[in-house]
KEGU-437416 format. One record per residue: residue number from 1; residue in three letters; y, z, x of N, C-alpha, C, O in turn. Coordinates in Angstrom, 2 decimals. Layout:
<nodes>
node n: NUM	res: ALA	nyy: Y	nzz: Z	nxx: X	cayy: Y	cazz: Z	caxx: X	cyy: Y	czz: Z	cxx: X	oyy: Y	ozz: Z	oxx: X
...
</nodes>
This chain:
<nodes>
node n: 1	res: THR	nyy: -20.17	nzz: 70.59	nxx: 5.34	cayy: -19.60	cazz: 71.53	caxx: 4.38	cyy: -18.51	czz: 70.86	cxx: 3.55	oyy: -18.03	ozz: 69.77	oxx: 3.87
node n: 2	res: TYR	nyy: -18.15	nzz: 71.55	nxx: 2.48	cayy: -17.13	cazz: 71.00	caxx: 1.58	cyy: -15.81	czz: 70.76	cxx: 2.32	oyy: -15.20	ozz: 69.70	oxx: 2.17
node n: 3	res: LEU	nyy: -15.39	nzz: 71.73	nxx: 3.12	cayy: -14.09	cazz: 71.63	caxx: 3.77	cyy: -14.02	czz: 70.41	cxx: 4.69	oyy: -13.03	ozz: 69.68	oxx: 4.68
node n: 4	res: LEU	nyy: -15.05	nzz: 70.19	nxx: 5.46	cayy: -15.04	cazz: 69.04	caxx: 6.38	cyy: -15.08	czz: 67.72	cxx: 5.63	oyy: -14.41	ozz: 66.76	oxx: 6.03
node n: 5	res: THR	nyy: -15.84	nzz: 67.67	nxx: 4.56	cayy: -15.87	cazz: 66.46	caxx: 3.73	cyy: -14.51	czz: 66.23	cxx: 3.09	oyy: -14.02	ozz: 65.10	oxx: 3.04
node n: 6	res: ALA	nyy: -13.91	nzz: 67.31	nxx: 2.60	cayy: -12.62	cazz: 67.20	caxx: 1.94	cyy: -11.52	czz: 66.76	cxx: 2.91	oyy: -10.58	ozz: 66.07	oxx: 2.51
node n: 7	res: LEU	nyy: -11.62	nzz: 67.15	nxx: 4.18	cayy: -10.62	cazz: 66.74	caxx: 5.17	cyy: -10.58	czz: 65.23	cxx: 5.35	oyy: -9.56	ozz: 64.67	oxx: 5.74
node n: 8	res: LEU	nyy: -11.69	nzz: 64.58	nxx: 5.08	cayy: -11.74	cazz: 63.12	caxx: 5.22	cyy: -10.97	czz: 62.41	cxx: 4.11	oyy: -10.64	ozz: 61.23	oxx: 4.24
node n: 9	res: ASP	nyy: -10.68	nzz: 63.12	nxx: 3.03	cayy: -10.00	cazz: 62.53	caxx: 1.88	cyy: -8.52	czz: 62.94	cxx: 1.90	oyy: -8.21	ozz: 64.09	oxx: 1.57
node n: 10	res: PRO	nyy: -7.61	nzz: 62.03	nxx: 2.27	cayy: -6.19	cazz: 62.38	caxx: 2.31	cyy: -5.63	czz: 62.82	cxx: 0.95	oyy: -4.59	ozz: 63.47	oxx: 0.90
node n: 11	res: GLN	nyy: -6.32	nzz: 62.48	nxx: -0.13	cayy: -5.85	cazz: 62.88	caxx: -1.46	cyy: -6.21	czz: 64.31	cxx: -1.82	oyy: -5.65	ozz: 64.87	oxx: -2.76
node n: 12	res: ASP	nyy: -7.14	nzz: 64.92	nxx: -1.09	cayy: -7.56	cazz: 66.29	caxx: -1.37	cyy: -6.54	czz: 67.25	cxx: -0.76	oyy: -6.54	ozz: 67.49	oxx: 0.45
node n: 13	res: ARG	nyy: -5.69	nzz: 67.77	nxx: -1.58	cayy: -4.58	cazz: 68.62	caxx: -1.12	cyy: -5.00	czz: 70.05	cxx: -0.80	oyy: -4.20	ozz: 70.80	oxx: -0.24
node n: 14	res: SER	nyy: -6.22	nzz: 70.45	nxx: -1.13	cayy: -6.65	cazz: 71.82	caxx: -0.89	cyy: -7.29	czz: 71.99	cxx: 0.49	oyy: -7.35	ozz: 73.11	oxx: 1.00
node n: 15	res: ALA	nyy: -7.77	nzz: 70.93	nxx: 1.08	cayy: -8.53	cazz: 71.03	caxx: 2.32	cyy: -7.67	czz: 71.45	cxx: 3.51	oyy: -8.05	ozz: 72.35	oxx: 4.26
node n: 16	res: TRP	nyy: -6.53	nzz: 70.81	nxx: 3.69	cayy: -5.71	cazz: 71.09	caxx: 4.86	cyy: -5.20	czz: 72.52	cxx: 4.91	oyy: -5.32	ozz: 73.16	oxx: 5.96
node n: 17	res: PRO	nyy: -4.65	nzz: 73.08	nxx: 3.82	cayy: -4.23	cazz: 74.49	caxx: 3.88	cyy: -5.39	czz: 75.44	cxx: 4.18	oyy: -5.22	ozz: 76.42	oxx: 4.90
node n: 18	res: ALA	nyy: -6.55	nzz: 75.16	nxx: 3.62	cayy: -7.72	cazz: 76.01	caxx: 3.89	cyy: -8.13	czz: 75.91	cxx: 5.35	oyy: -8.48	ozz: 76.92	oxx: 5.97
node n: 19	res: PHE	nyy: -8.09	nzz: 74.71	nxx: 5.90	cayy: -8.44	cazz: 74.51	caxx: 7.31	cyy: -7.43	czz: 75.23	cxx: 8.21	oyy: -7.81	ozz: 75.89	oxx: 9.18
node n: 20	res: LEU	nyy: -6.15	nzz: 75.09	nxx: 7.89	cayy: -5.11	cazz: 75.77	caxx: 8.67	cyy: -5.28	czz: 77.28	cxx: 8.63	oyy: -5.14	ozz: 77.95	oxx: 9.65
node n: 21	res: ALA	nyy: -5.57	nzz: 77.82	nxx: 7.46	cayy: -5.74	cazz: 79.28	caxx: 7.32	cyy: -6.88	czz: 79.78	cxx: 8.20	oyy: -6.82	ozz: 80.89	oxx: 8.73
node n: 22	res: ARG	nyy: -7.88	nzz: 78.96	nxx: 8.36	cayy: -9.04	cazz: 79.38	caxx: 9.14	cyy: -8.83	czz: 79.22	cxx: 10.65	oyy: -9.23	ozz: 80.09	oxx: 11.42
node n: 23	res: TYR	nyy: -8.22	nzz: 78.13	nxx: 11.07	cayy: -8.18	cazz: 77.80	caxx: 12.50	cyy: -6.83	czz: 78.01	cxx: 13.19	oyy: -6.80	ozz: 78.19	oxx: 14.41
node n: 24	res: ARG	nyy: -5.74	nzz: 77.99	nxx: 12.45	cayy: -4.44	cazz: 78.12	caxx: 13.11	cyy: -4.23	czz: 79.50	cxx: 13.75	oyy: -3.80	ozz: 79.55	oxx: 14.91
node n: 25	res: PRO	nyy: -4.51	nzz: 80.61	nxx: 13.06	cayy: -4.27	cazz: 81.92	caxx: 13.71	cyy: -5.02	czz: 82.10	cxx: 15.04	oyy: -4.41	ozz: 82.58	oxx: 16.00
node n: 26	res: PRO	nyy: -6.31	nzz: 81.75	nxx: 15.13	cayy: -6.95	cazz: 81.93	caxx: 16.44	cyy: -6.42	czz: 80.98	cxx: 17.52	oyy: -6.40	ozz: 81.34	oxx: 18.69
node n: 27	res: LEU	nyy: -5.98	nzz: 79.78	nxx: 17.12	cayy: -5.40	cazz: 78.88	caxx: 18.11	cyy: -4.05	czz: 79.39	cxx: 18.61	oyy: -3.74	ozz: 79.30	oxx: 19.80
node n: 28	res: VAL	nyy: -3.26	nzz: 79.94	nxx: 17.71	cayy: -1.97	cazz: 80.52	caxx: 18.11	cyy: -2.20	czz: 81.68	cxx: 19.07	oyy: -1.54	ozz: 81.79	oxx: 20.10
node n: 29	res: ALA	nyy: -3.14	nzz: 82.56	nxx: 18.72	cayy: -3.44	cazz: 83.71	caxx: 19.58	cyy: -3.95	czz: 83.24	cxx: 20.94	oyy: -3.57	ozz: 83.80	oxx: 21.97
node n: 30	res: TYR	nyy: -4.79	nzz: 82.24	nxx: 20.95	cayy: -5.33	cazz: 81.70	caxx: 22.20	cyy: -4.20	czz: 81.14	cxx: 23.07	oyy: -4.17	ozz: 81.37	oxx: 24.28
node n: 31	res: ALA	nyy: -3.28	nzz: 80.41	nxx: 22.47	cayy: -2.15	cazz: 79.84	caxx: 23.21	cyy: -1.28	czz: 80.94	cxx: 23.84	oyy: -0.81	ozz: 80.80	oxx: 24.96
node n: 32	res: GLN	nyy: -1.08	nzz: 82.00	nxx: 23.11	cayy: -0.27	cazz: 83.10	caxx: 23.62	cyy: -1.01	czz: 83.86	cxx: 24.72	oyy: -0.44	ozz: 84.14	oxx: 25.78
node n: 33	res: ARG	nyy: -2.26	nzz: 84.17	nxx: 24.48	cayy: -3.04	cazz: 84.97	caxx: 25.40	cyy: -3.37	czz: 84.20	cxx: 26.70	oyy: -3.22	ozz: 84.74	oxx: 27.80
node n: 34	res: THR	nyy: -3.80	nzz: 82.97	nxx: 26.56	cayy: -4.29	cazz: 82.23	caxx: 27.71	cyy: -3.18	czz: 81.52	cxx: 28.48	oyy: -3.22	ozz: 81.46	oxx: 29.71
node n: 35	res: TYR	nyy: -2.21	nzz: 80.99	nxx: 27.77	cayy: -1.17	cazz: 80.19	caxx: 28.42	cyy: 0.20	czz: 80.87	cxx: 28.43	oyy: 1.15	ozz: 80.33	oxx: 28.99
node n: 36	res: GLY	nyy: 0.30	nzz: 82.02	nxx: 27.82	cayy: 1.55	cazz: 82.77	caxx: 27.83	cyy: 2.67	czz: 82.15	cxx: 27.02	oyy: 3.84	ozz: 82.39	oxx: 27.30
node n: 37	res: PHE	nyy: 2.32	nzz: 81.36	nxx: 26.01	cayy: 3.35	cazz: 80.76	caxx: 25.17	cyy: 4.05	czz: 81.81	cxx: 24.32	oyy: 3.42	ozz: 82.76	oxx: 23.85
node n: 38	res: ARG	nyy: 5.33	nzz: 81.63	nxx: 24.12	cayy: 6.07	cazz: 82.46	caxx: 23.17	cyy: 5.53	czz: 82.14	cxx: 21.78	oyy: 4.96	ozz: 81.07	oxx: 21.57
node n: 39	res: PRO	nyy: 5.71	nzz: 83.05	nxx: 20.82	cayy: 5.14	cazz: 82.83	caxx: 19.47	cyy: 5.52	czz: 81.48	cxx: 18.86	oyy: 4.65	ozz: 80.80	oxx: 18.30
node n: 40	res: GLU	nyy: 6.78	nzz: 81.08	nxx: 18.95	cayy: 7.19	cazz: 79.82	caxx: 18.32	cyy: 6.57	czz: 78.61	cxx: 19.04	oyy: 6.22	ozz: 77.62	oxx: 18.40
node n: 41	res: ASP	nyy: 6.42	nzz: 78.70	nxx: 20.36	cayy: 5.79	cazz: 77.61	caxx: 21.10	cyy: 4.29	czz: 77.56	cxx: 20.83	oyy: 3.70	ozz: 76.49	oxx: 20.74
node n: 42	res: ALA	nyy: 3.68	nzz: 78.73	nxx: 20.69	cayy: 2.25	cazz: 78.79	caxx: 20.36	cyy: 1.99	czz: 78.20	cxx: 18.98	oyy: 1.01	ozz: 77.49	oxx: 18.79
node n: 43	res: GLU	nyy: 2.86	nzz: 78.48	nxx: 18.03	cayy: 2.74	cazz: 77.89	caxx: 16.69	cyy: 2.84	czz: 76.37	cxx: 16.76	oyy: 2.07	ozz: 75.65	oxx: 16.12
node n: 44	res: ASP	nyy: 3.79	nzz: 75.90	nxx: 17.54	cayy: 4.03	cazz: 74.46	caxx: 17.66	cyy: 2.83	czz: 73.75	cxx: 18.29	oyy: 2.38	ozz: 72.73	oxx: 17.78
node n: 45	res: VAL	nyy: 2.34	nzz: 74.28	nxx: 19.39	cayy: 1.22	cazz: 73.62	caxx: 20.08	cyy: -0.06	czz: 73.72	cxx: 19.24	oyy: -0.90	ozz: 72.82	oxx: 19.29
node n: 46	res: ALA	nyy: -0.22	nzz: 74.80	nxx: 18.50	cayy: -1.39	cazz: 74.91	caxx: 17.62	cyy: -1.31	czz: 73.86	cxx: 16.51	oyy: -2.30	ozz: 73.21	oxx: 16.20
node n: 47	res: GLN	nyy: -0.14	nzz: 73.71	nxx: 15.93	cayy: 0.03	cazz: 72.70	caxx: 14.87	cyy: -0.22	czz: 71.29	cxx: 15.41	oyy: -0.90	ozz: 70.49	oxx: 14.76
node n: 48	res: ASN	nyy: 0.32	nzz: 70.99	nxx: 16.57	cayy: 0.10	cazz: 69.67	caxx: 17.18	cyy: -1.38	czz: 69.44	cxx: 17.47	oyy: -1.90	ozz: 68.34	oxx: 17.29
node n: 49	res: SER	nyy: -2.05	nzz: 70.48	nxx: 17.91	cayy: -3.49	cazz: 70.38	caxx: 18.19	cyy: -4.27	czz: 70.11	cxx: 16.92	oyy: -5.18	ozz: 69.28	oxx: 16.90
node n: 50	res: LEU	nyy: -3.93	nzz: 70.80	nxx: 15.85	cayy: -4.63	cazz: 70.62	caxx: 14.59	cyy: -4.38	czz: 69.24	cxx: 14.00	oyy: -5.28	ozz: 68.64	oxx: 13.42
node n: 51	res: LEU	nyy: -3.17	nzz: 68.74	nxx: 14.14	cayy: -2.89	cazz: 67.38	caxx: 13.66	cyy: -3.64	czz: 66.34	cxx: 14.49	oyy: -4.13	ozz: 65.35	oxx: 13.95
node n: 52	res: ALA	nyy: -3.73	nzz: 66.56	nxx: 15.81	cayy: -4.49	cazz: 65.64	caxx: 16.67	cyy: -5.97	czz: 65.68	cxx: 16.27	oyy: -6.63	ozz: 64.65	oxx: 16.23
node n: 53	res: PHE	nyy: -6.47	nzz: 66.88	nxx: 15.98	cayy: -7.85	cazz: 67.01	caxx: 15.52	cyy: -8.06	czz: 66.22	cxx: 14.23	oyy: -9.02	ozz: 65.45	oxx: 14.12
node n: 54	res: LEU	nyy: -7.18	nzz: 66.41	nxx: 13.26	cayy: -7.33	cazz: 65.74	caxx: 11.96	cyy: -7.33	czz: 64.22	cxx: 12.12	oyy: -8.15	ozz: 63.54	oxx: 11.51
node n: 55	res: THR	nyy: -6.43	nzz: 63.71	nxx: 12.92	cayy: -6.38	cazz: 62.27	caxx: 13.15	cyy: -7.68	czz: 61.76	cxx: 13.76	oyy: -8.24	ozz: 60.77	oxx: 13.30
node n: 56	res: ALA	nyy: -8.16	nzz: 62.45	nxx: 14.78	cayy: -9.41	cazz: 62.04	caxx: 15.44	cyy: -10.61	czz: 62.21	cxx: 14.51	oyy: -11.52	ozz: 61.37	oxx: 14.50
node n: 57	res: TYR	nyy: -10.61	nzz: 63.27	nxx: 13.72	cayy: -11.72	cazz: 63.52	caxx: 12.79	cyy: -11.79	czz: 62.42	cxx: 11.73	oyy: -12.86	ozz: 61.91	oxx: 11.42
node n: 58	res: ARG	nyy: -10.64	nzz: 62.07	nxx: 11.18	cayy: -10.61	cazz: 61.01	caxx: 10.16	cyy: -10.94	czz: 59.64	cxx: 10.75	oyy: -11.42	ozz: 58.75	oxx: 10.05
node n: 59	res: ARG	nyy: -10.69	nzz: 59.48	nxx: 12.03	cayy: -11.02	cazz: 58.23	caxx: 12.71	cyy: -12.53	czz: 58.15	cxx: 13.00	oyy: -13.05	ozz: 57.08	oxx: 13.32
node n: 60	res: GLY	nyy: -13.21	nzz: 59.29	nxx: 12.87	cayy: -14.66	cazz: 59.32	caxx: 13.08	cyy: -15.06	czz: 59.67	cxx: 14.50	oyy: -16.18	ozz: 59.36	oxx: 14.92
node n: 61	res: ASP	nyy: -14.18	nzz: 60.30	nxx: 15.25	cayy: -14.46	cazz: 60.61	caxx: 16.65	cyy: -15.44	czz: 61.77	cxx: 16.85	oyy: -16.07	ozz: 61.86	oxx: 17.91
node n: 62	res: TYR	nyy: -15.59	nzz: 62.64	nxx: 15.87	cayy: -16.48	cazz: 63.79	caxx: 16.03	cyy: -17.93	czz: 63.35	cxx: 15.90	oyy: -18.30	ozz: 62.64	oxx: 14.97
node n: 63	res: ASN	nyy: -18.74	nzz: 63.78	nxx: 16.86	cayy: -20.16	cazz: 63.49	caxx: 16.86	cyy: -20.91	czz: 64.82	cxx: 16.84	oyy: -20.95	ozz: 65.52	oxx: 17.85
node n: 64	res: ARG	nyy: -21.50	nzz: 65.15	nxx: 15.71	cayy: -22.20	cazz: 66.43	caxx: 15.54	cyy: -23.30	czz: 66.62	cxx: 16.58	oyy: -23.59	ozz: 67.74	oxx: 16.97
node n: 65	res: ASP	nyy: -23.90	nzz: 65.53	nxx: 17.02	cayy: -24.98	cazz: 65.62	caxx: 18.01	cyy: -24.50	czz: 66.11	cxx: 19.37	oyy: -25.30	ozz: 66.58	oxx: 20.19
node n: 66	res: LYS	nyy: -23.20	nzz: 66.02	nxx: 19.63	cayy: -22.65	cazz: 66.44	caxx: 20.91	cyy: -22.16	czz: 67.90	cxx: 20.91	oyy: -21.73	ozz: 68.40	oxx: 21.95
node n: 67	res: GLY	nyy: -22.22	nzz: 68.56	nxx: 19.77	cayy: -21.81	cazz: 69.96	caxx: 19.74	cyy: -21.13	czz: 70.35	cxx: 18.45	oyy: -20.94	ozz: 69.53	oxx: 17.54
node n: 68	res: ARG	nyy: -20.77	nzz: 71.61	nxx: 18.40	cayy: -20.16	cazz: 72.16	caxx: 17.20	cyy: -18.73	czz: 71.68	cxx: 17.04	oyy: -18.02	ozz: 71.45	oxx: 18.02
node n: 69	res: LEU	nyy: -18.33	nzz: 71.54	nxx: 15.80	cayy: -16.98	cazz: 71.09	caxx: 15.48	cyy: -15.94	czz: 72.02	cxx: 16.08	oyy: -14.91	ozz: 71.57	oxx: 16.59
node n: 70	res: ARG	nyy: -16.19	nzz: 73.30	nxx: 16.00	cayy: -15.24	cazz: 74.28	caxx: 16.52	cyy: -15.00	czz: 74.06	cxx: 18.02	oyy: -13.87	ozz: 74.17	oxx: 18.49
node n: 71	res: HIS	nyy: -16.06	nzz: 73.76	nxx: 18.76	cayy: -15.91	cazz: 73.52	caxx: 20.20	cyy: -15.10	czz: 72.26	cxx: 20.46	oyy: -14.29	ozz: 72.21	oxx: 21.39
node n: 72	res: TRP	nyy: -15.33	nzz: 71.26	nxx: 19.64	cayy: -14.56	cazz: 70.02	caxx: 19.78	cyy: -13.08	czz: 70.28	cxx: 19.49	oyy: -12.20	ozz: 69.82	oxx: 20.22
node n: 73	res: LEU	nyy: -12.81	nzz: 71.01	nxx: 18.42	cayy: -11.44	cazz: 71.37	caxx: 18.06	cyy: -10.77	czz: 72.14	cxx: 19.20	oyy: -9.64	ozz: 71.84	oxx: 19.57
node n: 74	res: TYR	nyy: -11.46	nzz: 73.13	nxx: 19.74	cayy: -10.88	cazz: 73.91	caxx: 20.83	cyy: -10.68	czz: 73.07	cxx: 22.08	oyy: -9.75	ozz: 73.32	oxx: 22.84
node n: 75	res: GLY	nyy: -11.54	nzz: 72.09	nxx: 22.32	cayy: -11.33	cazz: 71.18	caxx: 23.44	cyy: -10.04	czz: 70.39	cxx: 23.29	oyy: -9.28	ozz: 70.24	oxx: 24.24
node n: 76	res: ILE	nyy: -9.81	nzz: 69.90	nxx: 22.08	cayy: -8.56	cazz: 69.19	caxx: 21.80	cyy: -7.37	czz: 70.13	cxx: 22.02	oyy: -6.38	ozz: 69.75	oxx: 22.65
node n: 77	res: ALA	nyy: -7.48	nzz: 71.34	nxx: 21.49	cayy: -6.39	cazz: 72.31	caxx: 21.61	cyy: -6.12	czz: 72.68	cxx: 23.07	oyy: -4.97	ozz: 72.75	oxx: 23.49
node n: 78	res: LYS	nyy: -7.18	nzz: 72.91	nxx: 23.83	cayy: -6.99	cazz: 73.27	caxx: 25.25	cyy: -6.26	czz: 72.15	cxx: 25.99	oyy: -5.38	ozz: 72.42	oxx: 26.81
node n: 79	res: ASN	nyy: -6.63	nzz: 70.91	nxx: 25.72	cayy: -5.95	cazz: 69.80	caxx: 26.38	cyy: -4.47	czz: 69.75	cxx: 26.01	oyy: -3.63	ozz: 69.53	oxx: 26.88
node n: 80	res: ARG	nyy: -4.16	nzz: 69.95	nxx: 24.73	cayy: -2.75	cazz: 69.96	caxx: 24.30	cyy: -1.99	czz: 71.11	cxx: 24.95	oyy: -0.85	ozz: 70.96	oxx: 25.37
node n: 81	res: MET	nyy: -2.64	nzz: 72.27	nxx: 25.01	cayy: -1.98	cazz: 73.45	caxx: 25.57	cyy: -1.74	czz: 73.29	cxx: 27.06	oyy: -0.69	ozz: 73.69	oxx: 27.57
node n: 82	res: ARG	nyy: -2.70	nzz: 72.71	nxx: 27.77	cayy: -2.51	cazz: 72.45	caxx: 29.20	cyy: -1.36	czz: 71.49	cxx: 29.44	oyy: -0.54	ozz: 71.69	oxx: 30.34
node n: 83	res: GLU	nyy: -1.30	nzz: 70.43	nxx: 28.62	cayy: -0.20	cazz: 69.47	caxx: 28.76	cyy: 1.14	czz: 70.15	cxx: 28.54	oyy: 2.07	ozz: 69.94	oxx: 29.31
node n: 84	res: ARG	nyy: 1.23	nzz: 70.98	nxx: 27.50	cayy: 2.48	cazz: 71.67	caxx: 27.20	cyy: 2.82	czz: 72.65	cxx: 28.31	oyy: 3.99	ozz: 72.78	oxx: 28.67
node n: 85	res: ALA	nyy: 1.83	nzz: 73.34	nxx: 28.86	cayy: 2.09	cazz: 74.29	caxx: 29.94	cyy: 2.61	czz: 73.57	cxx: 31.19	oyy: 3.49	ozz: 74.08	oxx: 31.88
node n: 86	res: ARG	nyy: 2.05	nzz: 72.40	nxx: 31.48	cayy: 2.54	cazz: 71.61	caxx: 32.63	cyy: 3.99	czz: 71.17	cxx: 32.42	oyy: 4.79	ozz: 71.19	oxx: 33.35
node n: 87	res: GLU	nyy: 4.31	nzz: 70.78	nxx: 31.20	cayy: 5.69	cazz: 70.37	caxx: 30.90	cyy: 6.66	czz: 71.54	cxx: 31.08	oyy: 7.80	ozz: 71.36	oxx: 31.51
node n: 88	res: ARG	nyy: 6.18	nzz: 72.72	nxx: 30.73	cayy: 7.01	cazz: 73.92	caxx: 30.79	cyy: 7.28	czz: 74.35	cxx: 32.22	oyy: 8.37	ozz: 74.83	oxx: 32.53
node n: 89	res: ASP	nyy: 6.30	nzz: 74.17	nxx: 33.08	cayy: 6.41	cazz: 74.65	caxx: 34.47	cyy: 7.22	czz: 73.77	cxx: 35.36	oyy: 7.39	ozz: 74.06	oxx: 36.54
</nodes>
């Protein structure tokens, strides 16, 4: 899709805000619901997860043959959230 192609281009300034608008709210909600993060901590861990995703995606780590992009993104986010939850406890 256009958005995924555009994310590969650091000069495309429209891709990242569009991606954030689509994926950040559900990641924040997931962090709050599943891990009990306060709103500000959920925002922070969601942002860190999305940045980790972008770095890995631009590096070429995503393999479409292994599954949907959304599942890969959520896998990255779950790992970040678990790490943050362990640090908190």
